[in-house]
The first five atom37 places (N, CA, C, CB, O) and aatype in JSON, in Angstrom:
{
  "aatype": [12, 2, 7, 2, 11, 16, 0, 7, 1, 3, 8, 17, 14, 17, 19, 18, 16, 15, 19, 10, 0, 7, 7, 7, 19, 1, 7, 7, 1, 8, 13, 7, 15, 15, 3, 14, 5, 0, 0, 18, 14, 8, 3, 3, 14, 19, 8, 19, 15, 1, 13, 19, 0, 16, 9, 18, 8, 0, 10, 7, 4, 16, 6, 6, 16, 19, 19, 8, 3, 19, 5, 7, 1, 14, 8, 8, 19, 12, 5, 5, 1, 14, 10, 10, 5, 9, 13],
  "atom_mask": [
    [1, 1, 1, 1, 1],
    [1, 1, 1, 1, 1],
    [1, 1, 1, 0, 1],
    [1, 1, 1, 1, 1],
    [1, 1, 1, 1, 1],
    [1, 1, 1, 1, 1],
    [1, 1, 1, 1, 1],
    [1, 1, 1, 0, 1],
    [1, 1, 1, 1, 1],
    [1, 1, 1, 1, 1],
    [1, 1, 1, 1, 1],
    [1, 1, 1, 1, 1],
    [1, 1, 1, 1, 1],
    [1, 1, 1, 1, 1],
    [1, 1, 1, 1, 1],
    [1, 1, 1, 1, 1],
    [1, 1, 1, 1, 1],
    [1, 1, 1, 1, 1],
    [1, 1, 1, 1, 1],
    [1, 1, 1, 1, 1],
    [1, 1, 1, 1, 1],
    [1, 1, 1, 0, 1],
    [1, 1, 1, 0, 1],
    [1, 1, 1, 0, 1],
    [1, 1, 1, 1, 1],
    [1, 1, 1, 1, 1],
    [1, 1, 1, 0, 1],
    [1, 1, 1, 0, 1],
    [1, 1, 1, 1, 1],
    [1, 1, 1, 1, 1],
    [1, 1, 1, 1, 1],
    [1, 1, 1, 0, 1],
    [1, 1, 1, 1, 1],
    [1, 1, 1, 1, 1],
    [1, 1, 1, 1, 1],
    [1, 1, 1, 1, 1],
    [1, 1, 1, 1, 1],
    [1, 1, 1, 1, 1],
    [1, 1, 1, 1, 1],
    [1, 1, 1, 1, 1],
    [1, 1, 1, 1, 1],
    [1, 1, 1, 1, 1],
    [1, 1, 1, 1, 1],
    [1, 1, 1, 1, 1],
    [1, 1, 1, 1, 1],
    [1, 1, 1, 1, 1],
    [1, 1, 1, 1, 1],
    [1, 1, 1, 1, 1],
    [1, 1, 1, 1, 1],
    [1, 1, 1, 1, 1],
    [1, 1, 1, 1, 1],
    [1, 1, 1, 1, 1],
    [1, 1, 1, 1, 1],
    [1, 1, 1, 1, 1],
    [1, 1, 1, 1, 1],
    [1, 1, 1, 1, 1],
    [1, 1, 1, 1, 1],
    [1, 1, 1, 1, 1],
    [1, 1, 1, 1, 1],
    [1, 1, 1, 0, 1],
    [1, 1, 1, 1, 1],
    [1, 1, 1, 1, 1],
    [1, 1, 1, 1, 1],
    [1, 1, 1, 1, 1],
    [1, 1, 1, 1, 1],
    [1, 1, 1, 1, 1],
    [1, 1, 1, 1, 1],
    [1, 1, 1, 1, 1],
    [1, 1, 1, 1, 1],
    [1, 1, 1, 1, 1],
    [1, 1, 1, 1, 1],
    [1, 1, 1, 0, 1],
    [1, 1, 1, 1, 1],
    [1, 1, 1, 1, 1],
    [1, 1, 1, 1, 1],
    [1, 1, 1, 1, 1],
    [1, 1, 1, 1, 1],
    [1, 1, 1, 1, 1],
    [1, 1, 1, 1, 1],
    [1, 1, 1, 1, 1],
    [1, 1, 1, 1, 1],
    [1, 1, 1, 1, 1],
    [1, 1, 1, 1, 1],
    [1, 1, 1, 1, 1],
    [1, 1, 1, 1, 1],
    [1, 1, 1, 1, 1],
    [1, 1, 1, 1, 1]
  ],
  "atom_positions": [
    [[10.67, -1.64, -22.74], [10.07, -2.71, -21.99], [8.93, -3.36, -22.76], [9.58, -2.19, -20.66], [8.74, -4.57, -22.68]],
    [[8.18, -2.57, -23.48], [7.05, -3.12, -24.2], [7.16, -2.94, -25.72], [5.79, -2.5, -23.71], [6.2, -3.22, -26.44]],
    [[8.29, -2.48, -26.2], [8.49, -2.31, -27.63], [7.92, -1.02, -28.18], [0.0, 0.0, 0.0], [8.15, -0.69, -29.35]],
    [[7.18, -0.29, -27.39], [6.64, 0.99, -27.84], [7.6, 2.11, -27.49], [5.25, 1.26, -27.21], [8.5, 1.94, -26.66]],
    [[7.41, 3.25, -28.12], [8.29, 4.38, -27.82], [7.95, 5.02, -26.48], [8.19, 5.42, -28.92], [8.79, 5.7, -25.89]],
    [[6.73, 4.81, -25.98], [6.37, 5.36, -24.67], [6.93, 4.46, -23.57], [4.83, 5.5, -24.52], [6.98, 3.24, -23.71]],
    [[7.35, 5.09, -22.51], [7.92, 4.32, -21.4], [6.81, 3.7, -20.57], [8.8, 5.22, -20.52], [5.69, 4.2, -20.53]],
    [[7.13, 2.61, -19.93], [6.2, 2.04, -18.96], [5.57, 0.74, -19.37], [0.0, 0.0, 0.0], [5.9, 0.13, -20.39]],
    [[4.66, 0.34, -18.54], [3.99, -0.94, -18.64], [2.56, -0.66, -19.08], [4.03, -1.73, -17.29], [1.77, -0.15, -18.28]],
    [[2.2, -0.97, -20.31], [0.88, -0.58, -20.79], [-0.14, -1.72, -20.74], [0.99, -0.07, -22.2], [-1.11, -1.73, -21.51]],
    [[0.07, -2.68, -19.86], [-0.9, -3.76, -19.7], [-1.11, -4.05, -18.22], [-0.43, -5.03, -20.44], [-0.18, -3.91, -17.42]],
    [[-2.32, -4.43, -17.85], [-2.69, -4.78, -16.48], [-2.24, -3.74, -15.45], [-2.12, -6.13, -16.13], [-1.58, -4.1, -14.47]],
    [[-2.56, -2.48, -15.64], [-2.08, -1.46, -14.69], [-2.88, -1.37, -13.4], [-2.1, -0.13, -15.36], [-2.51, -0.58, -12.52]],
    [[-3.95, -2.14, -13.23], [-4.83, -1.97, -12.08], [-4.54, -2.92, -10.94], [-6.24, -2.14, -12.5], [-5.11, -2.77, -9.86]],
    [[-3.67, -3.91, -11.14], [-3.39, -4.9, -10.09], [-1.89, -5.06, -9.92], [-4.05, -6.26, -10.43], [-1.16, -5.25, -10.9]],
    [[-1.44, -4.99, -8.67], [-0.03, -5.18, -8.36], [0.08, -6.12, -7.17], [0.67, -3.82, -8.06], [-0.88, -6.29, -6.41]],
    [[1.22, -6.71, -7.0], [1.49, -7.6, -5.88], [2.57, -6.97, -5.02], [1.93, -9.0, -6.36], [3.53, -6.4, -5.53]],
    [[2.4, -7.07, -3.7], [3.4, -6.58, -2.76], [3.6, -7.62, -1.67], [2.99, -5.21, -2.15], [2.69, -8.4, -1.38]],
    [[4.76, -7.63, -1.09], [5.07, -8.55, 0.0], [5.52, -7.73, 1.19], [6.15, -9.6, -0.43], [6.39, -6.86, 1.07]],
    [[4.94, -8.01, 2.35], [5.35, -7.37, 3.6], [5.78, -8.46, 4.57], [4.2, -6.5, 4.2], [5.14, -9.51, 4.66]],
    [[6.84, -8.22, 5.29], [7.33, -9.17, 6.3], [7.94, -8.39, 7.45], [8.36, -10.16, 5.69], [8.49, -7.31, 7.26]],
    [[7.83, -8.95, 8.65], [8.38, -8.3, 9.83], [7.45, -7.23, 10.35], [0.0, 0.0, 0.0], [6.38, -7.01, 9.79]],
    [[7.84, -6.56, 11.4], [7.06, -5.47, 11.95], [5.71, -5.89, 12.5], [0.0, 0.0, 0.0], [4.81, -5.06, 12.62]],
    [[5.56, -7.16, 12.84], [4.3, -7.65, 13.37], [3.36, -8.23, 12.34], [0.0, 0.0, 0.0], [2.29, -8.72, 12.7]],
    [[3.74, -8.19, 11.07], [2.9, -8.77, 10.02], [2.91, -10.29, 10.18], [3.4, -8.34, 8.59], [3.97, -10.91, 10.27]],
    [[1.71, -10.88, 10.21], [1.63, -12.34, 10.34], [2.04, -13.0, 9.03], [0.19, -12.78, 10.74], [1.59, -12.59, 7.96]],
    [[2.89, -13.99, 9.11], [3.38, -14.68, 7.93], [2.36, -15.63, 7.34], [0.0, 0.0, 0.0], [1.42, -16.05, 8.0]],
    [[2.58, -15.97, 6.07], [1.76, -16.97, 5.41], [0.34, -16.52, 5.11], [0.0, 0.0, 0.0], [-0.54, -17.36, 4.95]],
    [[0.11, -15.24, 5.04], [-1.25, -14.73, 4.81], [-1.29, -13.94, 3.5], [-1.71, -13.84, 6.0], [-0.26, -13.48, 3.01]],
    [[-2.47, -13.81, 2.97], [-2.65, -12.94, 1.81], [-3.87, -12.05, 2.06], [-2.82, -13.76, 0.5], [-4.72, -12.36, 2.89]],
    [[-3.93, -10.96, 1.36], [-5.03, -10.01, 1.5], [-5.46, -9.57, 0.12], [-4.62, -8.79, 2.38], [-4.63, -9.09, -0.66]],
    [[-6.73, -9.72, -0.19], [-7.26, -9.31, -1.48], [-7.03, -10.34, -2.57], [0.0, 0.0, 0.0], [-6.3, -11.31, -2.39]],
    [[-7.68, -10.1, -3.7], [-7.51, -10.99, -4.85], [-7.84, -10.22, -6.12], [-8.42, -12.25, -4.72], [-8.4, -9.13, -6.08]],
    [[-7.47, -10.82, -7.24], [-7.76, -10.23, -8.54], [-8.79, -11.08, -9.27], [-6.47, -10.09, -9.39], [-9.16, -12.17, -8.82]],
    [[-9.25, -10.58, -10.4], [-10.17, -11.37, -11.22], [-9.38, -12.52, -11.87], [-10.85, -10.48, -12.32], [-8.15, -12.57, -11.73]],
    [[-10.05, -13.45, -12.56], [-9.34, -14.61, -13.13], [-8.21, -14.26, -14.1], [-10.32, -15.48, -13.84], [-7.29, -15.06, -14.29]],
    [[-8.26, -13.08, -14.72], [-7.19, -12.69, -15.64], [-6.11, -11.86, -14.97], [-7.78, -11.91, -16.81], [-5.16, -11.44, -15.62]],
    [[-6.25, -11.62, -13.67], [-5.31, -10.76, -12.92], [-5.25, -9.36, -13.52], [-3.91, -11.38, -12.9], [-4.21, -8.71, -13.52]],
    [[-6.4, -8.9, -14.04], [-6.46, -7.59, -14.68], [-7.02, -6.52, -13.76], [-7.3, -7.67, -15.92], [-6.6, -5.37, -13.82]],
    [[-7.98, -6.9, -12.89], [-8.65, -5.94, -12.02], [-8.8, -6.51, -10.62], [-10.04, -5.56, -12.6], [-8.85, -7.73, -10.45]],
    [[-8.86, -5.65, -9.61], [-9.1, -6.15, -8.24], [-10.46, -6.85, -8.17], [-9.04, -5.0, -7.22], [-11.42, -6.44, -8.82]],
    [[-10.52, -7.89, -7.36], [-11.78, -8.61, -7.17], [-12.26, -8.44, -5.74], [-11.62, -10.1, -7.5], [-13.36, -7.94, -5.51]],
    [[-11.47, -8.85, -4.78], [-11.82, -8.73, -3.36], [-10.85, -7.8, -2.64], [-11.83, -10.11, -2.69], [-9.64, -7.88, -2.86]],
    [[-11.37, -6.95, -1.8], [-10.57, -6.09, -0.92], [-9.49, -5.29, -1.64], [-9.93, -6.92, 0.15], [-8.32, -5.4, -1.28]],
    [[-9.85, -4.48, -2.64], [-8.82, -3.65, -3.27], [-8.23, -2.66, -2.26], [-9.39, -2.89, -4.48], [-8.94, -2.17, -1.38]],
    [[-6.94, -2.38, -2.39], [-6.23, -1.51, -1.46], [-5.57, -0.38, -2.23], [-5.18, -2.31, -0.63], [-4.79, -0.62, -3.15]],
    [[-5.88, 0.85, -1.85], [-5.22, 2.01, -2.46], [-3.82, 2.14, -1.86], [-6.04, 3.32, -2.24], [-3.59, 1.72, -0.73]],
    [[-2.91, 2.7, -2.6], [-1.53, 2.83, -2.13], [-1.44, 3.6, -0.82], [-0.68, 3.52, -3.2], [-0.54, 3.34, -0.03]],
    [[-2.35, 4.54, -0.57], [-2.31, 5.3, 0.69], [-2.58, 4.4, 1.89], [-3.34, 6.44, 0.65], [-2.03, 4.64, 2.97]],
    [[-3.4, 3.38, 1.75], [-3.63, 2.43, 2.85], [-2.42, 1.53, 3.02], [-4.9, 1.59, 2.6], [-2.08, 1.14, 4.14]],
    [[-1.77, 1.18, 1.93], [-0.55, 0.37, 1.99], [0.54, 1.12, 2.75], [-0.07, 0.0, 0.56], [1.22, 0.55, 3.6]],
    [[0.7, 2.41, 2.44], [1.69, 3.23, 3.13], [1.33, 3.38, 4.61], [1.79, 4.62, 2.47], [2.21, 3.3, 5.46]],
    [[0.05, 3.58, 4.92], [-0.38, 3.68, 6.31], [-0.07, 2.38, 7.06], [-1.88, 4.0, 6.39], [0.24, 2.41, 8.25]],
    [[-0.16, 1.26, 6.4], [0.14, -0.03, 7.02], [1.63, -0.12, 7.36], [-0.26, -1.19, 6.08], [1.99, -0.63, 8.42]],
    [[2.47, 0.36, 6.49], [3.91, 0.38, 6.77], [4.22, 1.3, 7.94], [4.71, 0.83, 5.52], [4.99, 0.94, 8.83]],
    [[3.61, 2.48, 7.95], [3.81, 3.4, 9.09], [3.32, 2.77, 10.39], [3.06, 4.73, 8.83], [3.96, 2.94, 11.43]],
    [[2.21, 2.06, 10.35], [1.7, 1.38, 11.54], [2.73, 0.36, 12.05], [0.35, 0.67, 11.23], [2.97, 0.27, 13.25]],
    [[3.32, -0.4, 11.13], [4.34, -1.39, 11.51], [5.56, -0.7, 12.14], [4.77, -2.22, 10.29], [6.26, -1.31, 12.95]],
    [[5.81, 0.54, 11.78], [6.93, 1.3, 12.34], [6.58, 1.98, 13.66], [7.39, 2.34, 11.35], [7.43, 2.63, 14.27]],
    [[5.32, 1.82, 14.1], [4.91, 2.38, 15.38], [4.17, 3.7, 15.31], [0.0, 0.0, 0.0], [3.87, 4.29, 16.35]],
    [[3.87, 4.17, 14.13], [3.12, 5.42, 14.0], [1.64, 5.16, 14.23], [3.35, 6.05, 12.6], [1.15, 4.04, 14.04]],
    [[0.93, 6.2, 14.65], [-0.52, 6.12, 14.82], [-1.16, 7.17, 13.92], [-0.94, 6.33, 16.31], [-0.47, 7.95, 13.26]],
    [[-2.48, 7.18, 13.91], [-3.19, 8.19, 13.11], [-2.96, 9.6, 13.64], [-4.67, 7.88, 13.07], [-3.21, 10.57, 12.93]],
    [[-2.48, 9.71, 14.87], [-2.2, 11.02, 15.46], [-0.75, 11.46, 15.27], [-2.53, 11.0, 16.94], [-0.41, 12.59, 15.62]],
    [[0.09, 10.61, 14.72], [1.51, 10.95, 14.54], [1.63, 12.12, 13.57], [2.3, 9.73, 14.02], [1.08, 12.1, 12.47]],
    [[2.36, 13.13, 14.0], [2.55, 14.35, 13.21], [4.04, 14.59, 13.03], [1.87, 15.58, 13.89], [4.83, 14.41, 13.96]],
    [[4.44, 14.99, 11.83], [5.8, 15.44, 11.57], [5.71, 16.9, 11.11], [6.51, 14.54, 10.48], [4.67, 17.34, 10.61]],
    [[6.78, 17.63, 11.29], [6.8, 19.03, 10.91], [7.78, 19.24, 9.76], [7.17, 19.94, 12.11], [8.89, 18.7, 9.77]],
    [[7.36, 20.02, 8.78], [8.25, 20.29, 7.67], [9.27, 21.36, 8.06], [7.45, 20.72, 6.41], [9.26, 21.82, 9.21]],
    [[10.12, 21.76, 7.13], [11.2, 22.7, 7.45], [10.68, 24.07, 7.86], [12.12, 22.84, 6.27], [11.41, 24.86, 8.46]],
    [[9.44, 24.35, 7.55], [8.84, 25.63, 7.95], [8.01, 25.5, 9.22], [7.97, 26.18, 6.82], [7.33, 26.44, 9.64]],
    [[8.07, 24.31, 9.83], [7.38, 24.09, 11.09], [5.91, 23.72, 10.98], [0.0, 0.0, 0.0], [5.22, 23.61, 11.99]],
    [[5.42, 23.52, 9.75], [4.02, 23.17, 9.57], [3.78, 21.7, 9.9], [3.57, 23.49, 8.13], [4.57, 20.85, 9.48]],
    [[2.72, 21.38, 10.63], [2.45, 19.99, 10.99], [1.77, 19.22, 9.85], [1.59, 19.93, 12.24], [0.95, 19.77, 9.13]],
    [[2.14, 17.95, 9.72], [1.52, 17.06, 8.72], [1.29, 15.7, 9.37], [2.43, 16.92, 7.43], [2.2, 15.12, 9.97]],
    [[0.07, 15.2, 9.26], [-0.2, 13.85, 9.75], [0.48, 12.85, 8.84], [-1.74, 13.58, 9.83], [0.41, 12.95, 7.62]],
    [[1.15, 11.88, 9.44], [1.87, 10.87, 8.67], [0.88, 9.98, 7.92], [2.77, 10.0, 9.59], [1.06, 9.71, 6.73]],
    [[-0.16, 9.54, 8.61], [-1.14, 8.65, 7.99], [-2.31, 9.45, 7.45], [-1.62, 7.59, 8.98], [-2.93, 10.23, 8.17]],
    [[-2.62, 9.22, 6.2], [-3.79, 9.85, 5.59], [-4.94, 8.84, 5.46], [-3.43, 10.42, 4.22], [-6.06, 9.22, 5.13]],
    [[-4.66, 7.59, 5.71], [-5.66, 6.52, 5.62], [-5.51, 5.57, 6.8], [-5.52, 5.75, 4.27], [-4.57, 5.69, 7.59]],
    [[-6.43, 4.62, 6.92], [-6.35, 3.6, 7.96], [-5.42, 2.47, 7.5], [-7.78, 3.04, 8.3], [-5.44, 2.1, 6.33]],
    [[-4.61, 1.93, 8.41], [-3.75, 0.79, 8.05], [-4.59, -0.48, 7.91], [-2.63, 0.58, 9.11], [-5.71, -0.55, 8.41]],
    [[-4.03, -1.47, 7.24], [-4.68, -2.77, 7.09], [-4.37, -3.6, 8.32], [-4.21, -3.49, 5.8], [-3.45, -4.42, 8.31]],
    [[-5.13, -3.41, 9.36], [-4.87, -4.1, 10.63], [-5.11, -5.6, 10.52], [-5.75, -3.52, 11.73], [-4.63, -6.36, 11.37]],
    [[-5.83, -6.05, 9.51], [-6.12, -7.47, 9.35], [-4.88, -8.32, 9.11], [-7.07, -7.66, 8.2], [-4.92, -9.53, 9.32]],
    [[-3.78, -7.7, 8.69], [-2.59, -8.52, 8.4], [-1.65, -8.64, 9.59], [-1.83, -7.92, 7.22], [-0.62, -9.32, 9.52]],
    [[-2.0, -7.97, 10.7], [-1.15, -8.04, 11.89], [-1.66, -9.08, 12.86], [-1.07, -6.68, 12.57], [-1.07, -9.28, 13.92]]
  ]
}
């Protein structure tokens, strides 16, 4: 991908773009921004755990939602707060 022997993307690793639609997400909106070079977050950086919590929220999960693994141990689905601003 980059001509090097190592796999992956070795440029601009701190900023990514994602698109969410449906599930109550309001259309035509954006959240956060990058610096002028699109190299680093500028406003409202979001960790992937908050992004995942936002998807779970759209699916109807709450911060109290618990799932059990095969050994019966409980695990909270959300480890972070969802981005309620996009709903």
